[in-house]
N, C-alpha and C positions, 0 to 999 in steps of 0.2 A: 648583426654581430658588430661590435664598436669597432673603430678603425685603430689602425698601428699608431697614429699620433697619441689615441689615449690610453696605450698600453706601457706600463713601466717594468722594465726588464732590469734584472740585478745579474751581473756577469762577475764571476769568482774564479780567478785564476792567478796563480803567483808567478807565471812567465808574462812580463809587462809587455812584451811584443806582441805575442799572441793575443792578449787580452785587449790591447789597443786596436789590434787589426778587426778583431770581432766588432769591438763597441763602434769604431768608425764606420763598418759597414752597416750595423743595425740602425746606427744613428741616420745614415743615409736613407735607409730604407723606412723611415720614417718611426721608429720607435723611440721612446722617451730612456734612456738608459743611464744606470747608476753602475760604479764598478767598485770592486774590493780586491786587494793582492793577497789576502788569506782568508782563512775559513773563519776565523773569530770576527774580523774586520767584516767580512760578509754578513754574519748572522747578526752583528749591530745594526748594519744598514737595514736588513729585514725586518728587524723588531722596530725600527724606526719609520720604514716607508711602505712596509707591507706591499712589494712589487707585486705584478700579475703572474711573473714567471721567474724561474732562478735558472741559470746556465753556470755550472759549476765544474772544475776539473776535479778528479777523483785524486790524483796523486798530488799533494802539497804538503810541506813542512808543517808540523805543528797538529793543528786540526784539520784533517783530510777529508774529502769529499763525502765519505759515507757517513762522517760524522754530522757534516753539514745536513746532508739528508736526512740523517734521523730526528736531528734538532729541530729541521724544519716542516717535518711530518708531524712531530708531536704539537707544535706550536698552530700550523695550519695546514691539516691534513689534504685541504682542497687545493693548495697552491702548487701547480705543476713543477717538478724539477728535472732538467735534462742534464745528464752528465756526459762529460767528456773525457774519455781515456785512450791512454796509448795503445799502440798496437800489440798484441800478445797477452794485454793484462784481461784475460776472459773471465776470471774469477772475480775481479771485483765489478765487472758489468753484471754478473748474474746476481750478485748481491745487491748491486744499485737496484736492479729491478725488481728484486724480492722485496727491498724496502720500500717500493712502490715510486721507483723513478718513471716518468711518463714517456722518456725516450732516452737513446743514448746515441754519441757519435764518436767516431774513431779519430785520434789525432796522425796527422795534421789536417786540420778542417780545411780543405783547398776550395770544395766547391761550397760557397757562401750562401748560394740560392738554396742548397739542400739545408742548411742550416735554417733559414727564414722558414723554409716549409717545414721542417720538425718544429719550429716554434710556433706557427700558426695552427700547425694540427694539435699540437699541446693544448695551445688556448681555447681552439673548438671544443676540444674535450671538456676541458675547465668550464666552459659556458656551457656546454649540454649538462654536466653534472650539477651546476648551480640551478640551471632551469628546472632540472628533474626534482632537486631539493626543494626547490620552491614550490614545485608543483605538487610534491607530496605534502610539504607544509599548508597549502591552499586546501589539498585534498582532506587533510586531517582534521584543517578547521572546519570544512563544510560539513564533514563526516559528524564532526564533533556537534556542531548546531544542528545538523538533521536528526540524530538521536535524541538531542535535548528537544526539538519538534516534536519528534514522534512520541516522546514521552509524555509531552504535554498533551499532545492530540489523545494519545491512549487515555489518558487522566481524563480528558475531557470527553470521550466517547465513553469510558467508564460511567461517568456521572449522568452523561446522556443516557445510557443504558436504565440507570437506576430510575431516572425521569419516566421513562417511557414505561418501563415494569410498573411503575405506581399507576400510571394511567389505564393498565390492563385491570379486566374485572375480578373478582374475589373467585378462586376457583377451588372445587367445584360449588356448583349453587343447586339445591333441589328444593320442589316444591310440589306436593302432592305426588303425581305419577311421573311427573317431568325431572329430568337432570340433565345440567348441562355443564360441560369444562373444555377445556383447550390446552395446545400446546404450541408451543412457538419455537421454532428451532433456527436463529439467525445465523446467515452466512459471516457476518462481521458483527463487530460489538452491537450495532445498530439494525434496526429491522425496518423494512418497507412493508412489512405484513402486519396488518393489525385486526385484532378480535375484540368485539366489546358486545355484552348483552346485559340483560336486566329483567328481572320480574317487575312489572308495573302495575301498580295498584294489587288489586287482588284477582287479576284476570289476565293479564297478557304477560307473554314473554317475547321481548323483542331480541334480535340478535343481528349481526353482520359481519362477515369476515371480508376484509380489504386487501388488496394486494398493489402497492403503490409500484409503478415504473422507476427502475433504476435499484442502486442499492446506497447503503450507507446513510449518512448525515442527513443529506439533502431528502431522501425519501422518507427517513425517520422524521424529519419535520413536518411532512405532508400528514402523517399520521397522527401527530399532535394537534395539528390544525382539525383533521377530521373528529378525534373526539371532541373536541371543543364545539365544533359546529353540531354534532348530533346531539351532545349533551344540553346544548341550547334550543335546539327544536323541540327536543323532549320537555324542558321545563318551561321554556316562555311560550311554545306554540302548542303544548299539549298534544304533542304527537302520540297516537296510540292511547288517547283518554277515553275515546266512544267507538262506537261501531262504525261510524262513518271514517273514521281515522283508520281503523282496524283495516277496512277494504281497501282503500287507496293508498295508505300510508308508505308502504314500501316504495311505489312509483314516485310519490311526491317527495318522499327522501333522496332518492336519486337525483331528481331534476333540481332541487336546491344544490346540492352537494355539487352537480355539474356545472350551474350558474356561477356559485361564489368561487369554484376553483377556477374556472376560465377568467372571472374577473380579479381573481389575485395575481394571475399570470405567476404560478411558481413552476412551470415548466415542466410538470410531471402530469401524467395520467394515471387511472386506477380501474381495476377491475373490482368488483363486488357481488357477494351473493348475500341479500338481506332479506329477513323475513320477520314475520310477527306470528305468534300461536295463540289462539283464543282458547285457555285452557279449561273452560267451561263448556265449549261446543267441541272441541279438539279439531278445531279447524286452522288450518296454516294458510297463509296469503304470502308470496313472496315474488322476489323480483331479481333478475339475472343482468349485470352490467360486465358483458364480455367475459366471464367468469370460465377459467378453465383449469383443471377437470370441472364437469358439472358436478352439483352435490349428489350424493349416492345416498339411496333411501335403502336401508336392511330391514326385512322382515322375515319372520319366518318361511315365507315362500321363497326368499332370495334376495338379492341385491340387482338395482337399477338405478340409472340416472334420473334424475328428477326433469321433467321435461319444460321448455323456457328457453328462451334467448334474449339478447338486448345489448346495445353497443357499449363499449366501455365509457367510462366517466371522465370528462375533461377533454373531450375531443371536438365533438359538435354541437354548437350552440344551440340549436332547438331541439335535441336529441328527445325523445318521449321514451317511457318503459312500461311495457305491459306488466299487469299484476296478475299472478296466477294462483289458483286456489287448490287445495288439497285437504280432503278429509282424511285426518290421521289414523291408522289402526289403533289397536289396544296395545300391541309391543312392535316398536320399530327404533331403530337407531338413524338418525339423519347424521352423515359425515361430509363435512365440508372441507375441502385442503385448497391450499395456494398451489400455484403453477409449478413451483419447486420439487413438489413430491415426483414429476415426470422425470424429474434429473436422477431420482434413485431409483426406480423402477427400471427392469432389464431393457437391454438395446431393444429398439423398433419403432415403429412411426406411432404417431397418436393413436390411431385405432387399436394398435395392437396393446399400448400401454393401458387403455381404457378396459380391454378385455382382461388384462391380468390386475387391474386395480378392482374389478367388480369381483374376480376369481378370490383375492385375497379376504375382500371384506363380506364375502357370502356368508361366513360363520358367525356373522353379528357380533364384534367386539364389543362387550358391555361396558367399558370404561374407555377414556380418552388415552391411557395408558395401555391399554389392550389395543387401541387400533394403532399407535405409535410401534408396537413390538410387532404386530400383523405386517406394517410398511415397513419396517425396518429403518424408523427414523431416530429412534431412542439410542441405537448402537452406532451412530454416524460420529466419526472422529471428526470430521469438516464438512459442514453442509456445502454443496456447490452451489445451493441460493437460498434463499429465505425458504422456510417451510412452515406453514401456520395449519393446524389442526383444530377442527371446531367439531365437537361430539356432542349431539342432543339427542336424547332418548326419551322413551316412555314404557312405562310398565316392565321394566329391566333393572335387575340388582346394580346398586351402583357403589360396589365394593371397591 
């Protein structure tokens, strides 16, 4: 709080003796004081000097204290005004308080310390109100900036979402007996889940589902990086271009992703399910990198998880991944899901959720939309986590 020497007070009273006694005491107390003998003179000084506080008598000839109070509050409502009233003039005091007087004193003012106390309290309240106004103004400015930043961020994220969507594969895709499609339900504008697949040449169908740690823009950036890396491997290194690459390709793919992810130091790891199908021999080779829940194979005989295991990608430098082989039946639906699906299944531990997942999928949903409906994904108002659904089938209608 500023000191008394910095405070300028305006004293308005038509009684010269009373006025002088108050002025002298306040000057001795360290205040800078100006004085006026009537209301009009007081208003003129107020307009010229803008004092920190006004002390005015209520009963004065010409312009009285209530008129002074009204005029000051119209011009400067934050300036505290203390009124001084003669004993027994209660109605004037009530009206003055109603008009916004910060305090009142009864004549004669015998205890000057009480006057100083009233002045200091009124000034403290004024300072507090001024601080609050500054705080509100700063807060409004910050909120305005925040709203603008959020608007820009939302616009940027919407643009990022469009870019990410363009990187996703065309859906659905069908070749011969095989049909593949996907659905991604992001928890934010951008998703850390990513799916890609392609029919390569006239023989192979390669695919993967990746779940990047974290959420939002940084995780989505890793999916863009992943898409670029896998595309380069397929085009430049001819991944899945021959029988040898078909047999060991899923494991090699995970090793390359792991090595380059660690080298780039992006600060994320990811889980993956990746595989490739020979559409001539109907054999699938696949690898698992820390992915939960495990992919579900649904046949006319029921639903079960694919066997397999492996470490997540981007954590261990020398990690290796086993490649598993599976002969595909004439009719099946292979359904891979990111771990966000566990958030929408009924309460329970992982084992209970896995049982429920198999139960729901055992009716062999024939399309990705049917899978989403079966699992309650399509009806979510707001996804608690990114949810990715990859549906690959053979020998089923793909309506």
